VEXDREN-2710 file (C-alpha; in Angstrom, 1 decimal):
% VEXDREN-2710
k/r/px/py/pz
1/MET/87.5/104.0/128.8
2/PHE/91.0/105.0/129.9
3/VAL/92.5/102.2/127.9
4/ALA/90.6/103.3/124.8
5/ALA/91.7/106.9/125.2
6/ARG/95.3/105.8/125.7
7/TRP/95.2/103.7/122.4
8/LEU/93.6/106.7/120.6
9/LEU/96.3/109.0/121.8
10/ALA/99.0/106.6/120.7
11/TRP/97.4/106.3/117.2
12/LEU/97.2/110.0/116.8
13/LEU/100.9/110.4/117.9
14/GLY/102.0/107.7/115.4
15/VAL/100.1/109.4/112.6
16/ALA/101.7/112.7/113.5
17/LEU/105.2/111.2/113.6
18/LEU/104.9/109.2/110.4
19/PRO/106.2/111.9/108.1
20/VAL/109.2/112.5/110.4
21/VAL/110.0/108.8/110.5
22/ALA/109.7/108.5/106.7
23/GLY/111.9/111.6/106.2
24/ALA/114.5/110.1/108.5
25/GLN/114.4/106.9/106.5
26/THR/114.7/108.8/103.2
27/ALA/117.6/110.8/104.5
28/ALA/119.3/107.7/105.7
29/ALA/118.8/105.9/102.4
30/PRO/121.9/107.2/100.7
31/ALA/124.0/106.1/103.7
32/GLU/123.7/102.5/102.7
33/ALA/126.4/100.0/103.7
34/GLN/129.3/100.0/101.3
35/ASP/130.7/96.6/100.0
36/PRO/134.4/97.0/99.6
37/SER/134.7/93.6/98.0
38/ARG/132.4/94.7/95.1
39/ALA/133.9/98.2/94.8
40/LEU/136.0/99.2/91.8
41/VAL/139.8/99.3/92.1
42/ARG/141.4/102.8/92.2
43/PRO/144.5/103.4/90.1
44/ILE/147.8/102.9/91.9
45/TYR/150.0/104.9/89.6
46/GLY/149.3/108.4/88.5
47/PRO/150.5/111.0/85.9
48/ASP/154.0/111.0/87.4
49/HIS/154.5/107.4/86.5
50/ILE/153.4/108.2/82.9
51/LYS/156.1/110.8/82.7
52/ALA/158.7/108.4/84.1
53/ALA/157.7/105.6/81.7
54/TRP/157.8/108.0/78.8
55/LYS/161.3/109.2/79.9
56/LEU/162.5/105.5/79.9
57/ARG/161.0/105.1/76.5
58/ARG/162.9/108.1/75.2
59/GLN/166.1/106.6/76.5
60/ALA/165.3/103.3/74.7
61/VAL/164.6/105.2/71.5
62/GLU/168.0/107.0/71.7
63/ALA/169.7/103.6/72.4
64/GLY/168.0/102.1/69.3
65/ASP/166.1/99.5/71.3
66/GLU/162.7/99.6/69.5
67/ALA/161.3/96.5/71.2
68/ARG/161.9/98.1/74.7
69/ALA/160.5/101.4/73.4
70/ASP/157.3/99.7/72.2
71/GLU/156.9/97.8/75.5
72/LEU/157.2/101.0/77.5
73/PHE/154.7/102.7/75.1
74/ARG/152.2/100.0/76.0
75/GLN/152.8/100.7/79.6
76/VAL/152.1/104.4/79.0
77/VAL/148.8/103.5/77.2
78/GLY/147.7/101.3/80.1
79/LEU/148.6/104.0/82.6
80/CYS/146.6/106.6/80.6
81/ARG/143.6/104.3/80.6
82/ASP/143.9/103.7/84.3
83/ASN/143.9/107.4/85.0
84/GLY/141.1/108.2/82.7
85/ILE/143.3/110.3/80.3
86/ARG/141.6/110.3/76.9
87/HIS/144.2/112.3/74.9
88/LEU/147.9/113.0/75.3
89/ASP/148.6/115.4/72.5
90/ALA/152.1/116.4/73.6
91/LEU/153.2/112.7/73.5
92/SER/151.5/112.2/70.1
93/PHE/153.4/115.2/68.7
94/ALA/156.6/113.6/69.9
95/LEU/155.7/110.3/68.2
96/LEU/154.8/112.2/65.0
97/ARG/158.2/113.8/65.0
98/GLU/159.8/110.4/65.4
99/ALA/157.7/109.1/62.5
100/ARG/158.9/111.8/60.2
101/GLY/162.5/111.1/61.3
102/ALA/162.0/107.4/60.6
103/ALA/160.5/108.2/57.1
104/ALA/163.5/110.4/56.4
105/ALA/165.8/107.5/57.3
106/ALA/163.9/105.3/54.8
107/SER/162.3/103.2/57.5
108/GLY/158.7/103.2/56.3
109/ASP/157.5/100.3/58.5
110/ARG/158.8/102.0/61.7
111/ALA/157.2/105.3/60.6
112/ARG/153.8/103.7/60.2
113/ALA/154.1/101.9/63.6
114/LEU/154.9/105.3/65.3
115/LEU/152.0/106.8/63.4
116/GLU/149.6/104.2/64.8
117/GLN/151.0/104.8/68.3
118/ALA/150.3/108.5/68.0
119/ARG/146.8/107.7/66.9
120/THR/146.3/105.4/69.9
121/LEU/147.3/108.2/72.4
122/SER/145.2/110.9/70.6
123/PRO/142.5/109.4/68.4
124/ASP/141.6/111.4/65.3
125/LEU/144.2/114.1/65.9
126/PRO/144.4/116.3/62.8
127/GLU/148.2/116.4/62.8
128/THR/148.2/112.6/62.5
129/HIS/146.4/112.8/59.2
130/LEU/148.7/115.6/58.0
131/THR/151.8/113.6/58.9
132/GLU/150.3/110.5/57.1
133/ALA/149.7/112.7/54.0
134/SER/153.4/113.8/54.0
135/LEU/154.6/110.3/54.5
136/ALA/152.4/108.9/51.7
137/LEU/153.8/111.6/49.4
138/LYS/157.3/110.9/50.4
139/ALA/156.9/107.1/49.9
140/GLN/155.2/107.6/46.5
141/PRO/155.8/111.0/45.0
142/PHE/153.0/110.6/42.5
143/ALA/150.4/109.4/45.1
144/ILE/148.6/112.7/45.0
145/HIS/145.2/111.1/45.7
146/LYS/146.5/109.7/49.0
147/TRP/147.9/113.0/50.0
148/PHE/144.6/114.7/49.1
149/VAL/142.5/112.2/51.0
150/GLN/144.5/112.6/54.2
151/ARG/144.4/116.4/53.9
152/VAL/140.6/116.1/53.7
153/ASN/140.5/113.8/56.7
154/ALA/142.6/116.3/58.6
155/PHE/140.2/119.1/57.8
156/PHE/137.2/117.1/59.0
157/ALA/139.1/116.1/62.1
158/GLN/139.6/119.8/62.9
159/ILE/135.9/120.4/62.3
160/ASN/134.8/117.5/64.6
161/ASP/137.1/118.5/67.4
162/PHE/135.4/121.0/69.7
163/GLN/138.5/123.0/70.5
164/ARG/139.6/123.4/66.9
165/ARG/136.1/124.1/65.7
166/VAL/135.6/127.0/68.1
167/LEU/139.0/128.4/67.3
168/LEU/138.4/128.1/63.5
169/VAL/135.1/130.0/63.8
170/GLY/136.8/132.7/65.9
171/ASP/139.7/132.9/63.4
172/ALA/137.3/133.1/60.5
173/THR/135.4/135.9/62.2
174/ILE/138.5/137.9/62.9
175/THR/139.8/137.3/59.4
176/ALA/136.5/138.4/57.9
177/MET/136.6/141.6/60.0
178/LEU/140.1/142.4/59.0
179/VAL/139.5/141.8/55.3
180/LEU/136.3/143.7/55.2
181/SER/137.7/146.6/57.2
182/VAL/140.7/146.9/54.8
183/LEU/138.3/146.7/51.8
184/ALA/136.1/149.4/53.3
185/CYS/139.1/151.7/53.8
186/VAL/140.5/151.1/50.3
187/PHE/137.1/151.4/48.7
188/LEU/136.5/154.8/50.4
189/LEU/139.9/156.1/49.3
190/ALA/139.4/154.8/45.8
191/GLN/136.0/156.5/45.7
192/LEU/137.4/159.8/46.9
193/PHE/140.1/159.5/44.1
194/ARG/137.5/158.6/41.5
195/HIS/134.8/161.1/42.4
196/GLY/136.7/163.6/44.5
197/LEU/136.8/166.2/41.7
198/SER/133.1/165.8/41.1
199/LEU/132.5/166.3/44.8
200/TYR/134.8/169.4/44.7
201/TYR/132.8/170.9/41.8
202/GLY/129.5/170.1/43.6
203/LEU/130.6/171.9/46.7
204/GLY/131.8/174.8/44.5
205/ASP/128.2/175.1/43.2
206/LEU/126.8/175.1/46.8
207/PHE/129.6/177.2/48.4
208/PRO/131.3/179.1/45.6
209/VAL/133.2/181.5/47.9
210/VAL/134.5/179.1/50.6
211/THR/135.0/175.8/48.6
212/LYS/138.7/175.8/48.7
213/LEU/138.7/176.8/52.4
214/LEU/136.3/173.9/53.2
215/VAL/138.4/171.4/51.4
216/LEU/141.6/172.6/53.1
217/ALA/139.9/172.4/56.5
218/SER/138.6/168.9/55.9
219/VAL/142.0/167.7/54.8
220/VAL/143.6/169.2/58.0
221/ILE/141.0/167.7/60.2
222/LEU/141.3/164.3/58.7
223/ALA/145.1/164.5/59.1
224/LEU/144.9/165.6/62.8
225/ILE/142.2/163.1/63.9
226/PRO/144.5/160.1/64.2
227/LEU/146.8/162.1/66.5
228/PHE/144.0/162.4/69.1
229/TYR/141.8/159.3/68.5
230/GLY/144.0/156.6/67.1
231/PHE/142.4/155.4/63.8
232/GLY/140.0/158.3/64.2
233/PRO/136.2/158.2/64.2
234/TYR/135.5/155.7/61.5
235/VAL/131.9/157.0/61.4
236/LEU/133.2/159.7/59.0
237/PHE/132.7/156.9/56.4
238/PHE/128.9/157.5/56.5
239/PRO/128.8/161.2/55.5
240/ALA/131.5/160.5/52.9
241/MET/129.3/157.8/51.3
242/ILE/126.3/160.1/51.3
243/LEU/128.2/162.9/49.5
244/LEU/129.6/160.4/46.9
245/TRP/126.3/158.5/46.3
246/SER/125.1/160.8/43.5
247/TYR/128.3/160.2/41.5
248/GLN/128.6/156.5/41.9
249/SER/127.7/153.7/39.5
250/PRO/125.1/151.1/40.5
251/THR/127.8/148.6/41.5
252/GLU/129.6/151.2/43.6
253/ARG/126.3/152.1/45.3
254/ALA/125.7/148.4/46.1
255/LEU/129.1/148.1/47.7
256/SER/128.5/151.4/49.6
257/VAL/125.3/149.9/51.0
258/ALA/127.1/146.7/52.0
259/PHE/130.0/148.5/53.7
260/THR/127.5/150.8/55.5
261/VAL/125.7/147.8/56.9
262/LEU/129.0/146.2/57.9
263/LEU/130.2/149.3/59.7
264/GLY/126.8/149.8/61.4
265/ALA/127.1/146.3/62.8
266/ALA/130.8/146.8/63.9
267/PRO/130.1/147.0/67.7
268/TRP/128.3/143.6/67.6
269/MET/131.0/142.1/65.4
270/LEU/133.7/143.3/67.9
271/ARG/131.7/141.7/70.7
272/MET/131.2/138.5/68.8
273/THR/135.0/138.3/68.0
274/ASP/135.8/138.8/71.7
275/ARG/133.3/136.2/72.8
276/LEU/134.7/133.7/70.3
277/SER/138.3/134.3/71.3
278/GLU/137.2/133.8/74.9
279/ALA/135.4/130.6/74.0
280/GLY/138.7/129.5/72.4
281/THR/140.7/130.0/75.5
282/GLY/138.1/130.3/78.4
283/VAL/135.8/128.1/80.4
284/PRO/134.3/126.0/77.5
285/GLN/137.8/125.1/76.4
286/ALA/138.8/124.3/80.0
287/LEU/135.8/122.0/80.2
288/HIS/136.9/120.3/77.0
289/ARG/140.6/119.9/78.1
290/LEU/139.6/118.6/81.6
291/THR/137.4/116.0/80.0
292/ARG/140.4/114.7/78.0
293/ASP/143.0/115.1/80.7
294/PRO/141.7/115.2/84.4
295/ALA/145.1/116.3/85.6
296/ASP/145.4/119.4/83.5
297/PRO/146.2/122.0/86.2
298/ARG/145.2/125.2/84.3
299/ALA/141.8/123.6/83.3
300/VAL/141.2/122.5/86.9
301/VAL/141.6/126.1/88.1
302/GLN/139.3/127.6/85.4
303/VAL/136.6/125.0/86.0
304/GLU/136.8/125.4/89.8
305/ALA/136.4/129.1/89.4
306/ALA/133.3/128.6/87.1
307/VAL/131.8/126.3/89.8
308/ALA/132.3/128.8/92.5
309/ALA/131.0/131.7/90.3
310/SER/127.8/130.1/89.2
311/PRO/125.5/128.0/91.5
312/GLN/123.5/126.8/88.4
313/ASP/126.5/125.7/86.2
314/TRP/125.8/122.0/86.1
315/GLU/128.2/121.4/83.1
316/ALA/131.2/122.6/85.1
317/ARG/130.2/120.5/88.0
318/VAL/129.8/117.4/85.9
319/VAL/133.3/117.9/84.3
320/LEU/135.0/118.6/87.6
321/ALA/133.3/115.6/89.2
322/LEU/134.6/113.4/86.3
323/ALA/138.1/114.7/86.9
324/HIS/137.8/114.0/90.6
325/LYS/136.4/110.5/89.9
326/ARG/139.1/109.6/87.4
327/GLN/141.8/110.6/90.0
328/SER/140.1/108.5/92.7
329/ARG/138.6/111.5/94.7
330/LEU/135.2/110.0/94.9
331/GLU/133.7/112.0/97.8
332/PRO/134.0/115.4/96.2
333/ALA/132.9/113.9/92.9
334/GLU/129.7/112.6/94.4
335/LYS/129.0/115.9/96.1
336/LEU/129.4/117.8/92.8
337/LEU/127.2/115.3/91.0
338/HIS/124.5/115.6/93.7
339/GLU/124.5/119.4/93.1
340/ALA/124.3/118.9/89.3
341/GLN/121.5/116.4/89.7
342/ALA/119.4/119.0/91.7
343/ILE/120.0/121.6/88.9
344/VAL/119.1/119.4/85.9
345/ALA/116.1/117.6/87.5
346/GLY/113.6/116.8/84.7
347/GLN/115.9/118.0/81.8
348/GLY/116.1/114.7/80.0
349/GLU/119.6/114.3/78.4
350/ALA/121.4/116.3/81.1
351/GLU/119.7/114.3/83.8
352/GLY/120.7/111.1/82.2
353/ILE/124.4/112.2/81.9
354/VAL/124.5/113.2/85.6
355/ALA/122.8/110.0/86.7
356/ASN/125.1/107.7/84.7
357/ASN/128.2/109.4/86.1
358/LEU/126.8/109.4/89.6
359/GLY/126.2/105.7/89.3
360/ASN/129.8/105.2/88.3
361/VAL/131.0/107.0/91.4
362/ARG/128.7/105.0/93.7
363/PHE/129.8/101.8/92.0
364/ALA/133.4/102.7/92.6
365/MET/132.6/103.4/96.3
366/GLY/130.9/100.0/96.7
367/ARG/127.4/101.4/97.0
368/LEU/125.8/99.0/94.6
369/GLN/122.1/99.6/95.3
370/SER/122.4/103.4/94.8
371/ALA/124.5/102.8/91.7
372/GLU/121.8/100.5/90.3
373/ARG/119.1/103.1/90.9
374/ALA/121.2/105.8/89.2
375/TYR/121.9/103.6/86.2
376/GLN/118.2/102.8/85.8
377/GLN/117.4/106.5/86.0
378/ALA/120.0/107.1/83.3
379/VAL/118.5/104.4/81.1
380/ALA/115.0/106.0/81.5
381/ALA/116.3/109.4/80.6
382/LEU/118.5/108.2/77.7
383/PRO/116.7/105.3/76.1
384/ASN/119.1/105.3/73.1
385/ALA/122.4/105.6/75.0
386/VAL/124.4/102.4/75.4
387/GLU/126.7/103.6/78.3
388/PRO/124.2/103.2/81.2
389/VAL/123.0/99.8/79.8
390/PHE/126.6/98.5/79.6
391/ASN/127.3/99.9/83.1
392/LEU/124.3/98.0/84.4
393/HIS/125.7/94.8/82.8
394/ARG/129.0/95.4/84.6
395/LEU/127.3/96.1/87.9
396/TYR/125.3/92.8/87.7
397/GLN/128.4/91.0/86.6
398/ARG/130.2/92.3/89.6
399/GLN/127.4/91.1/91.8
400/THR/127.3/87.7/90.0
401/ARG/123.8/88.3/88.9
402/LEU/124.6/86.6/85.6
403/GLY/121.1/86.3/84.1
404/GLU/120.4/90.1/84.5
405/SER/124.0/90.8/83.3
406/ASN/123.5/88.8/80.1
407/GLU/120.2/90.5/79.5
408/GLN/121.8/94.0/79.8
409/MET/124.7/92.8/77.6
410/SER/122.3/91.8/74.9
411/LYS/120.6/95.2/75.0
412/ALA/123.9/97.0/74.9
413/SER/125.2/94.9/71.9
414/ALA/122.0/95.7/70.0
415/LEU/122.5/99.4/70.5
416/ALA/126.3/99.7/69.7
417/PRO/128.0/96.3/69.0
418/GLU/131.4/97.8/68.0
419/ARG/131.7/100.0/71.1
420/VAL/130.6/97.2/73.4
421/ALA/133.2/94.9/71.9
422/THR/135.9/97.6/72.6
423/TRP/134.7/98.1/76.1
424/ASN/134.7/94.3/76.8
425/GLU/138.4/94.2/76.1
426/ASP/138.9/95.9/79.5
427/ALA/138.0/93.3/82.1
428/GLU/140.0/94.8/84.9
429/PRO/137.8/96.3/87.7
430/ASN/139.6/99.6/87.4
431/LEU/137.2/102.5/88.1
432/ASN/138.3/104.2/84.8
433/ARG/138.2/101.0/82.7
434/TYR/135.4/98.9/84.0
435/VAL/132.6/101.4/83.6
436/VAL/132.0/104.0/80.9
437/ASP/131.5/107.7/81.7
438/LEU/129.1/110.0/79.9
439/GLU/130.9/113.1/78.9
440/LEU/129.3/116.4/77.9
441/PRO/128.2/116.2/74.3
442/ALA/130.2/118.4/71.8
443/ASP/127.0/120.3/70.8
444/GLN/126.4/121.1/74.5
445/LEU/129.9/122.7/74.7
446/THR/129.3/124.4/71.4
447/ARG/126.1/126.0/72.6
448/ARG/127.9/127.1/75.7
449/ALA/130.7/128.6/73.7
450/PHE/128.4/130.4/71.3
451/SER/125.9/131.7/73.9
452/ASP/125.7/135.5/74.5
453/LEU/127.8/136.2/71.4
454/PHE/126.6/139.8/71.2
455/SER/126.7/140.8/74.9
456/PRO/129.0/143.7/75.8
457/THR/132.6/142.9/76.7
458/PRO/135.4/145.2/78.1
459/LEU/137.8/144.4/75.3
460/ALA/135.2/145.2/72.6
461/ALA/134.5/148.5/74.3
462/ARG/138.2/149.4/74.3
463/LEU/138.6/148.4/70.6
464/TRP/135.6/150.6/69.8
465/GLN/137.3/153.5/71.5
466/VAL/140.4/153.0/69.4
467/ALA/138.4/152.8/66.2
468/ALA/135.8/155.5/66.8
469/GLY/137.2/157.8/69.5
470/PRO/134.6/159.5/71.6
471/VAL/131.6/158.3/69.5
472/PRO/129.3/156.0/71.5
473/GLU/128.8/152.5/70.2
474/MET/125.1/152.9/69.5
475/ALA/125.9/155.8/67.1
476/ALA/127.2/153.2/64.5
477/PRO/123.8/151.5/63.8
478/LEU/122.0/154.9/64.1
479/PHE/124.4/156.5/61.6
480/ALA/124.1/153.5/59.3
481/ALA/120.3/153.6/59.4
482/ILE/120.3/157.3/58.6
483/THR/122.8/156.8/55.8
484/ILE/120.8/154.1/54.1
485/LEU/117.6/156.2/54.5
486/LEU/119.4/159.1/52.7
487/PHE/120.6/156.7/50.1
488/GLY/116.9/155.9/49.4
489/VAL/116.0/159.5/49.3
490/LEU/118.8/160.3/46.8
491/ARG/117.8/157.3/44.7
492/ALA/114.2/158.5/44.6
493/ALA/115.2/162.0/43.6
494/GLN/117.7/160.9/41.0
495/SER/115.6/161.9/38.0
496/ARG/115.4/165.5/39.2
497/LEU/119.0/165.9/40.4
498/ARG/121.5/168.0/38.5
499/VAL/125.2/167.6/39.5
500/THR/128.5/169.0/38.3
501/ARG/131.0/166.4/37.1
502/PRO/134.4/166.7/35.5
503/CYS/134.4/166.7/31.7
504/SER/135.4/163.3/30.4
505/ARG/138.1/165.0/28.2
506/CYS/139.5/167.9/30.1
507/ALA/138.1/167.5/33.6
508/HIS/136.6/170.9/33.7
509/PRO/133.1/171.3/35.3
510/ALA/130.3/169.9/33.3
511/PRO/126.7/170.2/34.7
512/VAL/124.6/167.1/33.9
513/ARG/121.3/165.6/34.9
514/LEU/121.8/162.2/36.6
515/ALA/118.8/160.7/34.7
516/ASP/120.4/161.7/31.3
517/GLU/124.0/160.9/32.2
518/GLY/125.7/158.2/30.1
519/GLU/129.2/156.7/30.4
520/GLY/131.6/158.8/28.5
521/GLY/128.9/161.5/27.7
522/ARG/130.1/164.2/30.2
523/LEU/131.5/167.0/28.2
524/CYS/131.9/170.6/29.2
525/GLU/130.7/173.4/26.9
526/PRO/134.1/174.2/25.3
527/CYS/134.7/170.5/24.5
528/THR/131.2/170.2/23.1
529/ASN/131.7/173.2/20.8
530/LEU/135.2/172.0/19.9
531/PHE/134.8/168.3/19.4
532/VAL/131.1/167.7/18.8
533/ARG/129.8/170.8/17.1
534/ASN/133.1/171.5/15.4
535/LEU/132.7/175.2/15.7
536/PRO/135.5/177.3/14.2
537/VAL/138.1/178.3/16.8
538/ASP/141.6/179.7/16.9
539/ARG/144.2/177.0/16.2
540/ARG/146.3/178.0/19.2
541/ILE/143.3/177.6/21.5
542/ARG/142.6/174.2/20.0
543/TYR/146.2/173.2/20.4
544/GLN/146.3/174.3/24.0
545/LYS/143.1/172.4/24.7
546/GLU/144.5/169.2/23.1
547/VAL/147.7/169.5/25.0
548/ALA/145.9/169.9/28.3
549/ILE/143.7/166.9/27.5
550/GLY/146.8/164.9/26.6
551/ARG/148.4/165.7/29.9
552/LEU/145.3/164.8/31.8
553/GLN/144.9/161.5/30.0
554/LEU/148.5/160.7/30.6
555/ALA/148.2/161.3/34.3
556/LEU/145.1/159.1/34.5
557/ARG/146.8/156.4/32.5
558/TRP/149.9/156.2/34.6
559/GLY/147.9/156.7/37.8
560/THR/145.8/153.6/36.9
561/ARG/149.0/151.6/36.1
562/ILE/150.7/152.6/39.3
563/ALA/147.5/151.7/41.3
564/GLY/147.6/148.3/39.6
565/LEU/151.2/147.8/40.7
566/LEU/150.5/149.0/44.3
567/LEU/147.6/146.7/45.2
568/PRO/145.7/144.0/43.4
569/GLY/142.3/145.2/42.4
570/LEU/143.0/148.9/43.2
571/ALA/142.9/149.8/39.5
572/GLY/139.5/148.3/39.2
573/LEU/138.2/150.2/42.2
574/MET/139.5/153.4/40.7
575/ARG/138.3/153.0/37.1
576/GLY/134.7/151.8/37.5
577/ARG/135.2/148.0/38.0
578/PRO/134.6/147.9/41.8
579/LEU/133.2/144.4/42.2
580/ARG/136.1/142.8/40.3
581/GLY/138.6/144.9/42.1
582/ALA/137.1/144.2/45.5
583/LEU/137.2/140.4/44.9
584/LEU/140.8/140.6/43.7
585/LEU/141.9/142.7/46.7
586/ALA/140.1/140.4/49.2
587/LEU/141.8/137.3/47.8
588/ALA/145.2/139.1/48.0
589/ILE/144.5/140.1/51.7
590/LEU/143.5/136.5/52.5
591/LEU/146.7/135.1/51.0
592/ALA/148.8/137.7/52.8
593/LEU/147.2/136.8/56.2
594/ARG/147.6/133.1/55.5
595/LEU/151.3/133.8/54.8
596/LEU/151.8/135.9/57.9
597/LEU/149.5/133.9/60.2
598/PRO/149.3/130.4/58.9
599/HIS/147.4/129.2/61.9
600/GLY/145.3/132.3/62.6
601/LEU/145.3/134.5/65.6
602/LEU/143.9/132.0/68.2
603/LEU/145.1/128.5/67.3
604/GLU/148.6/127.7/68.6
605/PRO/150.7/126.0/66.0
606/ALA/151.5/122.4/66.7
607/PRO/155.0/121.0/65.8
608/ALA/153.5/118.7/63.2
609/THR/151.7/121.5/61.4
610/LEU/154.4/124.2/61.0
611/PRO/154.3/125.7/57.5
612/THR/156.8/124.2/55.1
613/HIS/158.9/126.1/52.5
614/ALA/156.7/124.7/49.8
615/GLN/153.5/126.1/51.4
616/ASN/155.2/129.5/51.9
617/TRP/156.4/129.6/48.3
618/THR/152.9/128.5/47.1
619/LEU/151.3/131.5/48.9
620/LEU/154.0/133.9/47.6
621/GLY/153.4/132.5/44.1
622/GLY/149.7/133.1/44.5
623/LEU/150.2/136.7/45.6
624/GLY/152.6/137.2/42.7
625/VAL/150.1/136.0/40.3
626/LEU/147.4/138.3/41.7
627/TRP/149.8/141.2/41.4
628/LEU/150.7/140.3/37.8
629/VAL/147.0/140.0/36.9
630/SER/146.3/143.3/38.5
631/ALA/149.1/145.0/36.7
632/VAL/148.2/143.5/33.3
633/ARG/144.5/144.5/33.7
634/ALA/145.6/148.0/34.7
635/PHE/147.6/148.4/31.4
636/GLN/144.7/146.9/29.5
637/ILE/142.2/149.3/31.0
638/THR/144.4/152.3/30.1
639/ARG/144.8/151.0/26.5
640/GLY/141.0/150.4/26.2
641/GLU/141.5/146.7/25.4
642/VAL/139.1/145.5/28.2
END
């Protein structure tokens, strides 16, 4: 009986301790024995040796020893691959300068060789295509098709590159805001010039005693506002458009609605602009740069700050881990990837990216069993990805498991034969050349860069204070909504509205109904009696009337011509052709911005893409043509030829 009780107690104790033992075994599983003989080789030479080899190459170039320079260049390429450096744009720009110099010295073969070297250091660099376009045109002045093809390739290379794409979107947004803001200001001024007298007569009907006092006070207030609030409360645009609505043509009203919506959305556009500029210079760009160059010091600082600030930022952890791994710091890389793996558990693509890179780190450490499990997990999460399959092939090859290695090689070749052939050229067991890392997809970085585009930012708030003074941000959409509502009310009541407009001949007040008004049909009573009814009148009175009309028409004629000379499209805005004038003015503003800021506000100009004299003269020529067209049309309008 005692023996049976003892056995029962031992069994119960074993059942109770079973989870503890299993947990201990699970915890001890990652601490598997490392096999240094199967581990991957860490790079011996770092970025300093790349700089030293490049310096020697420069000396060889200056000495005219091209063979020695090419040999040292191959050493630089090998060191870059050893250290996991995907792009070296600064060195590529130097090679492109040498290529242009060689082309200028009539050494076309050498220029093409340097061009290929630049493409090797920085694959699909837009400046490479631009340089190739200029070299093709220099070699064959009539080879316009080659120049055009390379320019198109350069454009698509910019679009495909994450950094350029974000910066281009940010620049396009800022440019659109600048162009539309200038158009809105010019449109409002042109409308005040075109319908200001009508507005003055309308106010005179409502406030016959204090009209002049009201106009004078409004002018003084508008002149003093910039002294206190910078550009002044731009929301004054809304009441101005409401007052002018009844006098506008249908096209002018459509533009008024468009600019009202634009200004109502101004707070969100300012936020979006700030977010995009931040995406072009902030953490998303740091992630992109660190992926291409793991030794970029500024990118390392930014990504480390992102990791410390957000416990759930798996993207920053993956990129920082890859940078550590490529520089042979495997322990911190594994720690970061473990943290990322816990964050992305069950997220499909993200889980596969983390698992593949974790397998590479463990492979490099000699922990082959854990690396195999990680690769298999990556294959399951990413069934169409070739990288984990190829890495499994290399793992089995390293373990001399040739049958399984050949099987994985066949699968990888079926998925991406060209890429596998390129990877197979690297047979050295270097940790950055023997296995393939999975970097963050470009669309993942794009989503990160474009997330929270409309959330408030300090810079957007400060810009709003400069533009609108003490008016709160939310007043803009509220005022815009009220303005559009009043537009609708005025449109509905148009058939019953009577307004006072200037006579089309002498500019004296002429009451008309909006429903009956026709172009050129606004005549005051004296002009109607004199020129329509032909009532008898004293010759001196008729002569004085005709002289006053002549002076007015002369002022309008020369005012229109001067407007056409001042700004392209301004004459159209002032003389009832607003859409044509707005398009002409927008095109002129775009050409002027392109001339002043050829690379935009965010993109730093590269040495290979500095504007040439031909480009500057082309832009100046385009602006001159627009000015000439505007002036000619202004003279045609005043002569009645258009």
